[in-house]
N, C-alpha and C positions, 0 to 999 in steps of 0.2 A: 768574441763576443758582434764582429759582425754581425756573424750568423742569426744570432741575438737580435740584433737592434732592425739589420735588415725590413725580417718578418713585423715588428715591429713598428716604423716606420709605412710600413705598406697597408699595417688596418688601420694607426691612426687617417693614413694619406685618407682609404673607404670612407671612412667614417668621421671626418669632417665633406666630402662628396656629404653621403643620406644627408648629412644634415643644412646644410646647403640648398640643397631637393627639396625636402622638406619644405623648408623655409618658404619658398614659393610657391608652393604649392600651398599651403595654410594662408598665404596674398589672395592667391585666384581664390579658394573656398571664398574670404571673409566679403570681397567684391560681390562675387558671384549671393552671399545673404542678402549684405545691399541691398543690391537693386530687387534683388525674391521685397522685398524689405518692407522696397512703394509701389511693385507690384502689387503689393497682399492691403495695403495703407491707405486710406485716408480719411480725413477731416472735416468735422460740415461744420457748421455757426449754430451751432442746439446744443443745448445744455441740459433739453428735455431727456433723460433715455431713457422713461418709461416710451416714452413714445415712439424715439428711437431704437428701440425694443422688438416694439411693435411693426413700430415700420424691415426691420429687417425679418422679422417672422413669416409677412405678407411676401417682401419680399424670395426668401426665399420659397415658401408658394407659389409663388408662381411663375417659379423657373421651374415646379416636376422635383422640387427636394420634400421629404416627409421630415415635421422637424422628432428630435428624436431626443430633448431634451434644452427644460430651456428655465435658467436662472436669471433671475432678474439683480436678486445680489450684490453676485457676480459681475454680472453685464455680458455672461456666454448665452450662446444660443450652440447646437447640434441639429445637422440634420441628417440626413440622406437620398439621394438621386441612385434607384431603381429602374433607373432606362437601358436594362441591356449589358450594363457596368455599375457597381458601385463607388459609387460616387460620393465621400463624407466630402462634408465644408463644414468648419469648423467658427462660427462671429464672436469678434470682442468688441464689449460696446466702453473703452474709457474715460473721461475724462481724457485733454488734454493743456487743457488750459479752462480760465473764468470762466471762454464764452465759446468754447468746441468739445469735441469726444472725435475720439479717433475709434477709426470702423477697422478693424484688422481682422481678412479671410483668411483663412486655411481649406488648403483643398488638397485629399490625400487621396487616390486612387488605388484598388489594392496594399495599403500597409507601405508607401509611397508619395513622394507629396512631394504633389503637382507645381513642379516649374513653369511649366505652359499663360504662359499671359493672358492668354484668351478665355476662361471657366473667370480669373475675378475677374476681367474686363466683360463682360457680362454681367453680373455678380453687378458690377458698381455702377455701371449707365441701367440696368433695371433699382438699383437703390440710389439714385441720385435722385430718377426720379418722384418715385416713392416718397423720400424725405420732400422737395420739392408741395407736389398736391399736401403730403402734410402739415406743411407750413405756409398752406392757405387753406385748412380745413375742410380739405373735401375728399368723400368716403368710395 
């Protein structure tokens, strides 16, 4: 009887240990996703989705991207930058509340999500300038 219980007890102990480790890993991944989402998103004080989409497209083109697809109804723009590498950027424009739109950018390099904040910072810095100029009706 002890010969049967000892291996079962050892197996149960190992399983509990594995479950505990995977839970910690899931929490780490979750916190990394929250940080990444904060880097990828910005809210702007406008409700004009059409102008915002045009500004997003202009910003991507100014940064050297070629627009692959844009859909005003869905509020999405997809672009690729082919400057010695293939960086793909997908941008979505969605209402946040009655007075704001939230813009979220997703960058991928060779099918891998980009977690480095630099491309997102460059995009949102340029976009912020473009949004200001659009609000001031400057071409």
